[in-house]
MISE-233829 format. One record per atom (N, C-alpha, C): x, y, z. Coordinates in nm, 4 decimals. Layout:
BEGIN
NODE         px         py         pz
NODE          X          Y          Z
...
This chain:
BEGIN
NODE         px         py         pz
NODE    -6.8102     3.3067     4.8900
NODE    -6.6931     3.3385     4.8112
NODE    -6.7142     3.2928     4.6673
NODE    -6.6612     3.3683     4.5749
NODE    -6.6768     3.3411     4.4328
NODE    -6.6091     3.2106     4.3938
NODE    -6.6621     3.1439     4.2921
NODE    -6.6028     3.0198     4.2417
NODE    -6.4927     3.0479     4.1385
NODE    -6.4807     3.1717     4.0908
NODE    -6.3804     3.2057     3.9912
NODE    -6.2404     3.1847     4.0482
NODE    -6.1529     3.1081     3.9797
NODE    -6.0181     3.0829     4.0310
NODE    -5.9449     3.2143     4.0595
NODE    -5.8746     3.2158     4.1722
NODE    -5.7989     3.3343     4.2086
NODE    -5.8825     3.4455     4.2702
NODE    -6.0133     3.4328     4.2662
NODE    -6.0998     3.5377     4.3208
NODE    -6.1753     3.4877     4.4435
NODE    -6.1323     3.3757     4.4988
NODE    -6.1988     3.3182     4.6164
NODE    -6.1341     3.3649     4.7457
NODE    -6.0717     3.4815     4.7409
NODE    -6.0047     3.5359     4.8578
NODE    -6.0840     3.6531     4.9137
NODE    -6.0804     3.6655     5.0456
NODE    -6.1539     3.7708     5.1154
NODE    -6.0592     3.8462     5.2073
NODE    -6.0629     3.9778     5.1990
NODE    -5.9914     4.0634     5.2935
NODE    -6.0925     4.1108     5.3975
NODE    -6.0598     4.0880     5.5254
NODE    -6.1404     4.1371     5.6367
NODE    -6.0513     4.2328     5.7144
NODE    -6.0903     4.3607     5.7189
NODE    -6.0054     4.4565     5.7886
NODE    -6.0885     4.5486     5.8767
NODE    -6.0205     4.6092     5.9720
NODE    -6.0852     4.7007     6.0651
NODE    -5.9851     4.7430     6.1705
NODE    -6.0311     4.8206     6.2649
NODE    -5.9445     4.8703     6.3714
NODE    -5.9178     4.7648     6.4772
NODE    -5.8367     4.8018     6.5756
NODE    -5.8050     4.7125     6.6865
NODE    -5.9320     4.6773     6.7623
NODE    -5.9477     4.5493     6.7935
NODE    -6.0627     4.4982     6.8690
NODE    -6.1971     4.5325     6.8038
NODE    -6.1968     4.5340     6.6710
NODE    -6.3188     4.5661     6.5959
NODE    -6.4076     4.4443     6.5726
NODE    -6.3535     4.3234     6.5958
NODE    -6.4274     4.2006     6.5692
NODE    -6.3889     4.1358     6.4380
NODE    -6.2830     4.1857     6.3739
NODE    -6.2449     4.1334     6.2422
NODE    -6.2004     3.9874     6.2464
NODE    -6.1221     3.9499     6.3467
NODE    -6.0775     3.8097     6.3560
NODE    -6.1951     3.7178     6.3830
NODE    -6.2821     3.7568     6.4729
NODE    -6.4002     3.6751     6.5041
NODE    -6.4871     3.6576     6.3798
NODE    -6.5068     3.7661     6.3035
NODE    -6.5854     3.7585     6.1804
NODE    -6.5180     3.6655     6.0797
NODE    -6.3856     3.6796     6.0621
NODE    -6.3123     3.5956     5.9659
NODE    -6.3194     3.4484     6.0055
NODE    -6.3074     3.4203     6.1346
NODE    -6.3157     3.2817     6.1821
NODE    -6.4538     3.2223     6.1562
NODE    -6.5578     3.3014     6.1791
NODE    -6.6940     3.2531     6.1533
NODE    -6.7136     3.2277     6.0038
NODE    -6.6617     3.3147     5.9217
NODE    -6.6694     3.2960     5.7764
NODE    -6.6043     3.1639     5.7366
NODE    -6.4892     3.1355     5.7930
NODE    -6.4203     3.0089     5.7638
NODE    -6.5005     2.8904     5.8159
NODE    -6.5526     2.9002     5.9385
NODE    -6.6298     2.7894     5.9966
NODE    -6.7557     2.7620     5.9165
NODE    -6.8203     2.8673     5.8669
NODE    -6.9437     2.8511     5.7891
NODE    -6.9192     2.7919     5.6505
NODE    -6.7926     2.7848     5.6077
NODE    -6.7619     2.7337     5.4739
NODE    -6.7857     2.5834     5.4625
NODE    -6.7807     2.5120     5.5752
NODE    -6.7957     2.3669     5.5725
NODE    -6.6703     2.2949     5.5263
NODE    -6.5633     2.3680     5.5048
NODE    -6.4377     2.3106     5.4569
NODE    -6.3423     2.2863     5.5730
NODE    -6.2389     2.2078     5.5466
NODE    -6.1291     2.1941     5.6427
NODE    -6.0724     2.3340     5.6668
NODE    -6.0314     2.3626     5.7910
NODE    -5.9875     2.4967     5.8264
NODE    -5.8404     2.4980     5.8667
NODE    -5.7638     2.5879     5.8017
NODE    -5.6238     2.6086     5.8353
NODE    -5.6083     2.7527     5.8806
NODE    -5.5470     2.7691     5.9974
NODE    -5.5207     2.9018     6.0533
NODE    -5.3725     2.9296     6.0360
NODE    -5.3400     3.0271     5.9532
NODE    -5.2020     3.0639     5.9287
NODE    -5.1710     3.1859     6.0157
NODE    -5.0993     3.1635     6.1247
NODE    -5.0697     3.2677     6.2229
NODE    -4.9370     3.3341     6.1892
NODE    -4.9381     3.4671     6.1808
NODE    -4.8161     3.5406     6.1478
NODE    -4.7492     3.6009     6.2711
NODE    -4.8161     3.5962     6.3852
NODE    -4.7613     3.6553     6.5069
NODE    -4.6661     3.5611     6.5766
NODE    -4.5766     3.6195     6.6537
NODE    -4.4828     3.5426     6.7348
NODE    -4.4910     3.5938     6.8781
NODE    -4.4773     3.5047     6.9732
NODE    -4.4881     3.5405     7.1145
NODE    -4.3534     3.5896     7.1662
NODE    -4.3234     3.7156     7.1411
NODE    -4.1975     3.7730     7.1869
NODE    -4.2041     3.8197     7.3326
NODE    -4.3252     3.8292     7.3879
NODE    -4.3411     3.8672     7.5285
NODE    -4.4662     3.7988     7.5834
NODE    -4.4890     3.8114     7.7133
NODE    -4.6015     3.7405     7.7760
NODE    -4.7362     3.7961     7.7305
NODE    -4.7439     3.9251     7.7032
NODE    -4.8702     3.9831     7.6574
NODE    -4.9098     3.9226     7.5224
NODE    -4.8132     3.9090     7.4317
NODE    -4.8427     3.8502     7.3007
NODE    -4.8728     3.7012     7.3154
NODE    -4.8034     3.6333     7.4031
NODE    -4.8326     3.4914     7.4286
NODE    -4.9759     3.4751     7.4788
NODE    -5.0196     3.5654     7.5643
NODE    -5.1574     3.5618     7.6143
NODE    -5.2584     3.5869     7.5024
NODE    -5.2282     3.6802     7.4125
NODE    -5.3166     3.7079     7.2986
NODE    -5.3300     3.5849     7.2078
NODE    -5.2165     3.5201     7.1801
NODE    -5.2168     3.4008     7.0944
NODE    -5.2993     3.2906     7.1602
NODE    -5.2807     3.2706     7.2898
NODE    -5.3577     3.1682     7.3623
NODE    -5.5069     3.1994     7.3587
NODE    -5.5421     3.3265     7.3758
NODE    -5.6840     3.3660     7.3722
NODE    -5.7449     3.3406     7.2349
NODE    -5.6691     3.3672     7.1289
NODE    -5.7181     3.3416     6.9926
NODE    -5.7415     3.1922     6.9710
NODE    -5.6512     3.1086     7.0226
NODE    -5.6683     2.9634     7.0073
NODE    -5.7945     2.9162     7.0791
NODE    -5.8195     2.9682     7.1976
NODE    -5.9407     2.9323     7.2721
NODE    -6.0641     2.9799     7.1967
NODE    -6.0592     3.1014     7.1442
NODE    -6.1726     3.1574     7.0696
NODE    -6.2057     3.0726     6.9474
NODE    -6.1024     3.0260     6.8770
NODE    -6.1254     2.9439     6.7577
NODE    -6.1860     2.8094     6.7930
NODE    -6.1398     2.7501     6.8995
NODE    -6.1875     2.6177     6.9364
NODE    -6.1214     2.5088     6.8544
NODE    -6.1775     2.3885     6.8672
NODE    -6.1219     2.2720     6.7969
NODE    -6.1559     2.2778     6.6478
NODE    -6.0898     2.1926     6.5726
NODE    -6.1230     2.1802     6.4304
NODE    -6.0363     2.2630     6.3385
NODE    -5.9334     2.3255     6.3919
NODE    -5.8430     2.4055     6.3111
NODE    -5.7035     2.3428     6.3107
NODE    -5.6375     2.3484     6.1959
NODE    -5.4954     2.3190     6.1891
NODE    -5.4250     2.4536     6.1927
NODE    -5.3337     2.4723     6.2874
NODE    -5.2626     2.5995     6.3002
NODE    -5.1201     2.5844     6.2492
NODE    -5.0822     2.6767     6.1623
NODE    -4.9463     2.6835     6.1095
NODE    -4.8936     2.8229     6.1417
NODE    -4.7766     2.8287     6.2020
NODE    -4.7152     2.9573     6.2339
NODE    -4.6075     2.9885     6.1319
NODE    -4.6174     3.1059     6.0718
NODE    -4.5176     3.1508     5.9740
NODE    -4.5118     3.3029     5.9790
NODE    -4.3959     3.3551     6.0120
NODE    -4.3823     3.4991     6.0265
NODE    -4.3371     3.5703     5.8988
NODE    -4.2743     3.5011     5.8051
NODE    -4.2167     3.5691     5.6887
NODE    -4.2639     3.5170     5.5533
NODE    -4.2566     3.3868     5.5292
NODE    -4.2777     3.3310     5.3951
NODE    -4.4245     3.2987     5.3688
NODE    -4.5061     3.3995     5.3746
NODE    -4.6508     3.3839     5.3610
NODE    -4.6913     3.3368     5.2216
NODE    -4.6338     3.3950     5.1186
NODE    -4.6746     3.3621     4.9815
NODE    -4.6521     3.2141     4.9486
NODE    -4.5357     3.1606     4.9798
NODE    -4.5085     3.0202     4.9498
NODE    -4.5964     2.9259     5.0307
NODE    -4.6181     2.9594     5.1561
NODE    -4.7025     2.8749     5.2400
NODE    -4.8470     2.8745     5.1896
NODE    -4.8970     2.9895     5.1495
NODE    -5.0322     2.9956     5.0928
NODE    -5.0421     2.9091     4.9676
NODE    -4.9418     2.9173     4.8824
NODE    -4.9426     2.8369     4.7589
NODE    -4.9506     2.6886     4.7893
NODE    -4.8834     2.6455     4.8942
NODE    -4.8835     2.5028     4.9249
NODE    -5.0050     2.4590     5.0069
NODE    -5.0639     2.5474     5.0833
NODE    -5.1740     2.5092     5.1736
NODE    -5.3137     2.5294     5.1168
NODE    -5.3314     2.6216     5.0228
NODE    -5.4653     2.6480     4.9685
NODE    -5.5062     2.5385     4.8713
NODE    -5.6227     2.4779     4.8991
NODE    -5.6788     2.3724     4.8145
NODE    -5.8303     2.3893     4.8107
NODE    -5.8922     2.3237     4.7174
NODE    -6.0378     2.3308     4.7022
NODE    -6.1128     2.2838     4.8265
NODE    -6.0561     2.1886     4.8995
NODE    -6.1270     2.1276     5.0119
NODE    -6.0977     2.1942     5.1462
NODE    -6.0255     2.3070     5.1456
NODE    -5.9935     2.3744     5.2720
NODE    -5.9922     2.5254     5.2526
NODE    -6.0162     2.5931     5.3620
NODE    -6.0060     2.7387     5.3644
NODE    -5.8875     2.7748     5.4534
NODE    -5.8074     2.8690     5.4077
NODE    -5.6915     2.9153     5.4837
NODE    -5.7198     3.0572     5.5316
NODE    -5.7099     3.0755     5.6626
NODE    -5.7290     3.2064     5.7231
NODE    -5.5931     3.2591     5.7686
NODE    -5.5546     3.3752     5.7194
NODE    -5.4283     3.4398     5.7571
NODE    -5.4587     3.5498     5.8569
NODE    -5.4037     3.5377     5.9773
NODE    -5.4260     3.6388     6.0805
NODE    -5.2918     3.6690     6.1453
NODE    -5.2314     3.7814     6.1161
NODE    -5.2853     3.8901     6.0379
NODE    -5.1771     3.9510     5.9503
NODE    -5.2207     4.0230     5.8481
NODE    -5.1277     4.0857     5.7548
NODE    -5.0468     4.1969     5.8197
NODE    -5.1017     4.2617     5.9201
NODE    -5.0296     4.3695     5.9874
NODE    -4.9064     4.3161     6.0601
NODE    -4.9223     4.2036     6.1297
NODE    -4.8061     4.1424     6.1949
NODE    -4.7062     4.0924     6.0916
NODE    -4.7571     4.0353     5.9824
NODE    -4.6681     3.9898     5.8753
NODE    -4.5878     4.1074     5.8204
NODE    -4.6534     4.2205     5.7971
NODE    -4.5844     4.3391     5.7472
NODE    -4.4778     4.3849     5.8470
NODE    -4.5095     4.3833     5.9745
NODE    -4.4097     4.4170     6.0777
NODE    -4.2915     4.3211     6.0705
NODE    -4.3211     4.1934     6.0571
NODE    -4.2156     4.0920     6.0525
NODE    -4.1216     4.1125     5.9341
NODE    -4.1778     4.1354     5.8149
NODE    -4.0904     4.1521     5.6987
NODE    -4.0157     4.2854     5.7044
NODE    -4.0772     4.3855     5.7656
NODE    -4.0094     4.5147     5.7818
NODE    -3.8878     4.4997     5.8714
NODE    -3.9073     4.4385     5.9883
NODE    -3.7968     4.4244     6.0829
NODE    -3.6939     4.3202     6.0392
NODE    -3.7312     4.2301     5.9499
NODE    -3.6353     4.1348     5.8928
NODE    -3.5582     4.1977     5.7764
NODE    -3.5896     4.3266     5.7493
NODE    -3.5246     4.4038     5.6430
NODE    -3.5420     4.3412     5.5054
NODE    -3.6608     4.2832     5.4841
NODE    -3.6973     4.2321     5.3515
NODE    -3.7409     4.3498     5.2650
NODE    -3.7476     4.3282     5.1356
NODE    -3.7976     4.4295     5.0430
NODE    -3.9504     4.4295     5.0544
NODE    -4.0033     4.5256     5.1288
NODE    -4.1463     4.5276     5.1599
NODE    -4.2310     4.5338     5.0335
NODE    -4.1956     4.6218     4.9419
NODE    -4.2744     4.6349     4.8189
NODE    -4.2748     4.5045     4.7399
NODE    -4.1600     4.4391     4.7290
NODE    -4.1508     4.3128     4.6539
NODE    -4.2287     4.2019     4.7231
NODE    -4.2179     4.1919     4.8558
NODE    -4.2914     4.0891     4.9307
NODE    -4.4424     4.1088     4.9157
NODE    -4.4876     4.2324     4.9254
NODE    -4.6311     4.2611     4.9128
NODE    -4.6804     4.2317     4.7707
NODE    -4.6019     4.2704     4.6705
NODE    -4.6389     4.2420     4.5313
NODE    -4.6459     4.0919     4.5071
NODE    -4.5500     4.0180     4.5609
NODE    -4.5494     3.8723     4.5458
NODE    -4.6742     3.8113     4.6099
NODE    -4.7096     3.8585     4.7289
NODE    -4.8294     3.8071     4.7953
NODE    -4.9537     3.8322     4.7100
NODE    -4.9662     3.9514     4.6549
NODE    -5.0828     3.9823     4.5711
NODE    -5.0871     3.8947     4.4462
NODE    -4.9730     3.8670     4.3874
NODE    -4.9664     3.7780     4.2713
NODE    -5.0117     3.6377     4.3090
NODE    -4.9640     3.5895     4.4223
NODE    -5.0003     3.4551     4.4682
NODE    -5.1508     3.4465     4.4953
NODE    -5.2092     3.5502     4.5545
NODE    -5.3530     3.5488     4.5822
NODE    -5.4312     3.5213     4.4547
NODE    -5.3879     3.5788     4.3444
NODE    -5.4569     3.5590     4.2174
NODE    -5.4480     3.4180     4.1622
NODE    -5.3591     3.3355     4.2168
NODE    -5.3424     3.1999     4.1642
NODE    -5.3763     3.0899     4.2647
NODE    -5.4315     3.1260     4.3794
NODE    -5.4616     3.0247     4.4810
NODE    -5.5676     2.9269     4.4321
NODE    -5.5525     2.8013     4.4708
NODE    -5.6422     2.6945     4.4250
NODE    -5.7606     2.6718     4.5180
NODE    -5.7701     2.7487     4.6241
NODE    -5.8801     2.7352     4.7181
NODE    -5.9084     2.8668     4.7866
NODE    -6.0133     2.8705     4.8670
NODE    -6.0514     2.9957     4.9326
NODE    -5.9532     3.0351     5.0431
NODE    -5.9371     3.1661     5.0590
NODE    -5.8496     3.2201     5.1626
NODE    -5.9128     3.3461     5.2205
NODE    -5.8804     3.3710     5.3464
NODE    -5.9302     3.4890     5.4167
NODE    -5.8107     3.5570     5.4805
NODE    -5.8002     3.6875     5.4612
NODE    -5.6899     3.7658     5.5155
NODE    -5.7442     3.8677     5.6142
NODE    -5.6875     3.8706     5.7339
NODE    -5.7246     3.9689     5.8350
NODE    -5.6162     4.0752     5.8376
NODE    -5.6575     4.2014     5.8412
NODE    -5.5621     4.3112     5.8433
NODE    -5.6178     4.4267     5.9254
NODE    -5.5285     4.5081     5.9764
NODE    -5.5683     4.6246     6.0551
NODE    -5.5779     4.7483     5.9681
NODE    -5.6764     4.8302     5.9982
NODE    -5.6865     4.9638     5.9401
NODE    -5.6148     5.0560     6.0378
NODE    -5.4980     5.1034     5.9999
NODE    -5.4183     5.1861     6.0908
NODE    -5.4156     5.3333     6.0498
NODE    -5.4798     5.3686     5.9417
NODE    -5.4716     5.5053     5.8910
NODE    -5.5855     5.5962     5.9309
NODE    -5.6744     5.5504     6.0165
NODE    -5.7898     5.6333     6.0521
NODE    -5.7718     5.7069     6.1852
NODE    -5.6550     5.6931     6.2460
NODE    -5.6301     5.7560     6.3748
NODE    -5.5412     5.8781     6.3614
NODE    -5.4721     5.9080     6.4683
NODE    -5.3834     6.0233     6.4685
NODE    -5.2586     5.9939     6.3862
NODE    -5.1930     6.0992     6.3412
NODE    -5.0692     6.0838     6.2656
NODE    -4.9584     6.0462     6.3641
NODE    -4.8881     5.9354     6.3388
NODE    -4.7805     5.8951     6.4297
NODE    -4.6730     6.0034     6.4401
NODE    -4.6083     6.0092     6.5545
NODE    -4.5113     6.1159     6.5786
NODE    -4.3715     6.0874     6.5272
NODE    -4.3414     5.9602     6.4933
NODE    -4.2055     5.9335     6.4472
NODE    -4.2044     5.8745     6.3067
NODE    -4.0896     5.8860     6.2433
NODE    -4.0740     5.8462     6.1033
NODE    -4.1052     5.6991     6.0794
NODE    -4.0526     5.6098     6.1661
NODE    -4.0759     5.4666     6.1481
NODE    -4.2253     5.4352     6.1541
NODE    -4.2947     5.4919     6.2494
NODE    -4.4391     5.4661     6.2629
NODE    -4.5168     5.5211     6.1441
NODE    -4.4786     5.6395     6.0963
NODE    -4.5467     5.6957     5.9780
NODE    -4.5196     5.6094     5.8550
NODE    -4.3962     5.5624     5.8401
NODE    -4.3624     5.4760     5.7258
NODE    -4.4407     5.3456     5.7320
NODE    -4.4528     5.2897     5.8528
NODE    -4.5287     5.1658     5.8673
NODE    -4.6760     5.1887     5.8349
NODE    -4.7339     5.2976     5.8864
NODE    -4.8742     5.3285     5.8576
NODE    -4.8961     5.3396     5.7073
NODE    -4.8051     5.4058     5.6390
NODE    -4.8170     5.4207     5.4943
NODE    -4.8055     5.2857     5.4230
NODE    -4.7103     5.2035     5.4655
NODE    -4.6931     5.0705     5.4045
NODE    -4.8166     4.9845     5.4291
NODE    -4.8742     4.9922     5.5489
NODE    -4.9943     4.9146     5.5796
NODE    -5.1121     4.9600     5.4933
NODE    -5.1254     5.0905     5.4745
NODE    -5.2318     5.1420     5.3884
NODE    -5.2172     5.0942     5.2451
NODE    -5.0945     5.0974     5.1941
NODE    -5.0710     5.0483     5.0574
NODE    -5.0982     4.8991     5.0476
NODE    -5.0529     4.8227     5.1491
NODE    -5.0769     4.6778     5.1487
NODE    -5.2269     4.6493     5.1474
NODE    -5.3028     4.7163     5.2327
NODE    -5.4478     4.6937     5.2354
NODE    -5.5118     4.7250     5.1004
NODE    -5.4685     4.8332     5.0364
NODE    -5.5226     4.8671     4.9043
NODE    -5.4908     4.7576     4.8022
NODE    -5.3667     4.7113     4.8036
NODE    -5.3246     4.6095     4.7066
NODE    -5.3950     4.4760     4.7310
NODE    -5.4063     4.4362     4.8566
NODE    -5.4760     4.3107     4.8891
NODE    -5.6237     4.3230     4.8516
NODE    -5.6828     4.4386     4.8761
NODE    -5.8237     4.4600     4.8399
NODE    -5.8444     4.4438     4.6893
NODE    -5.7483     4.4902     4.6095
NODE    -5.7580     4.4733     4.4641
NODE    -5.7433     4.3268     4.4246
NODE    -5.6573     4.2529     4.4939
NODE    -5.6315     4.1128     4.4609
NODE    -5.7449     4.0202     4.5033
NODE    -5.8189     4.0584     4.6069
NODE    -5.9254     3.9734     4.6611
NODE    -6.0581     3.9992     4.5914
NODE    -6.1379     3.8963     4.5817
NODE    -6.2697     3.9083     4.5211
NODE    -6.3735     3.9665     4.6152
NODE    -6.3438     3.9646     4.7442
NODE    -6.4388     4.0146     4.8434
NODE    -6.3617     4.0921     4.9500
NODE    -6.4159     4.2067     4.9911
NODE    -6.3541     4.2894     5.0946
NODE    -6.4621     4.3285     5.1937
NODE    -6.4332     4.3058     5.3229
NODE    -6.5277     4.3354     5.4300
NODE    -6.4587     4.4226     5.5335
NODE    -6.5201     4.5363     5.5656
NODE    -6.4728     4.6217     5.6747
NODE    -6.5561     4.5876     5.7975
NODE    -6.4894     4.5673     5.9118
NODE    -6.5595     4.5357     6.0360
NODE    -6.5349     4.6476     6.1364
NODE    -6.6426     4.7034     6.1878
NODE    -6.6354     4.8054     6.2924
NODE    -6.7371     4.7708     6.3994
NODE    -6.6951     4.7744     6.5254
NODE    -6.7828     4.7434     6.6389
NODE    -6.8514     4.6073     6.6213
NODE    -6.7791     4.5133     6.5599
NODE    -6.8322     4.3793     6.5404
NODE    -6.9303     4.3653     6.4253
NODE    -6.9526     4.4729     6.3523
NODE    -7.0486     4.4711     6.2421
NODE    -6.9767     4.4731     6.1076
NODE    -7.0045     4.3744     6.0217
NODE    -6.9384     4.3696     5.8913
NODE    -7.0079     4.4596     5.7894
NODE    -6.9273     4.5238     5.7075
NODE    -6.9776     4.6059     5.5980
NODE    -6.9090     4.5577     5.4703
NODE    -6.9864     4.5010     5.3783
NODE    -6.9309     4.4504     5.2530
NODE    -6.8951     4.5685     5.1626
NODE    -6.7681     4.5763     5.1258
NODE    -6.7217     4.6825     5.0368
NODE    -6.7047     4.6351     4.8932
NODE    -6.6704     4.5068     4.8767
NODE    -6.6464     4.4518     4.7437
NODE    -6.6855     4.3056     4.7456
NODE    -6.7584     4.2544     4.6522
NODE    -6.8238     4.3298     4.5452
NODE    -6.9472     4.4008     4.5994
NODE    -6.9816     4.5079     4.5378
NODE    -7.1011     4.5822     4.5772
NODE    -7.1767     4.6204     4.4498
NODE    -7.2665     4.5317     4.4052
NODE    -7.3367     4.5555     4.2783
NODE    -7.4299     4.6766     4.2831
NODE    -7.4655     4.7245     4.4017
NODE    -7.5536     4.8414     4.4110
NODE    -7.4789     4.9728     4.3912
NODE    -7.3471     4.9674     4.3970
NODE    -7.2694     5.0902     4.3916
NODE    -7.2304     5.1235     4.2492
NODE    -7.2659     5.2423     4.2084
NODE    -7.2260     5.2913     4.0763
NODE    -7.1634     5.4283     4.0960
NODE    -7.0416     5.4427     4.0524
NODE    -6.9741     5.5707     4.0663
NODE    -6.9730     5.6392     3.9314
NODE    -7.0275     5.7582     3.9291
NODE    -7.0292     5.8361     3.8053
NODE    -6.9920     5.9803     3.8372
NODE    -6.9512     6.0511     3.7352
NODE    -6.9199     6.1937     3.7505
NODE    -7.0292     6.2768     3.6896
C-alpha cells in the first residue's frame, strides 16, 4: 500500500464466493500491523449467523472485531492509525443496511469516500460486484444493483489500490503503470 496519506486504502471486489474476503484478510495479515476487522453484517437469521461464525474461524486469532452496520465513516476515522490496518467486510452489506435504514444513500457514500481520503492508516474494503449477472426482475433489486455499481466506482476512485478477485485469483486494476489509454 502507498505511503501517501489518504491513498493507503485498497478496494477488493469480486463476485460471490470469489475469494475476495480471503484475499483481503491475507493482505491485512501480511502487513505486519495490528488488525481490526470492521464487520458490517448482522445475524438476522441462522444462515447469516453461520456465515459470520465461518468468517471468524477463517480469520483466526489476532484480530479485533468491531461490528457496525451504519456509521462506517465515523468508525473508520476513529479506528484507522499508522500502526493498524482496518479491514471493512463488506460494503455491500453496509449499502443494504443504510438503504433499509432509509438513510440518504448518495450522501452516506459521498461521506465515506471523503473520509477514505483522510484516513491516518491503511484500510481495506471488501465489496461485491453485482452488475455482471442477469438484470434483476424488480425495481428495488435494480436500484440496489445500480447503487452498488456507483458505490464501487466511487470507492475505486477514492482508494489508491483496486483489486478484482475472480476464482480466488487477484487482478490488480489500480495502480497499473503498464496501462496507457489513448485514442
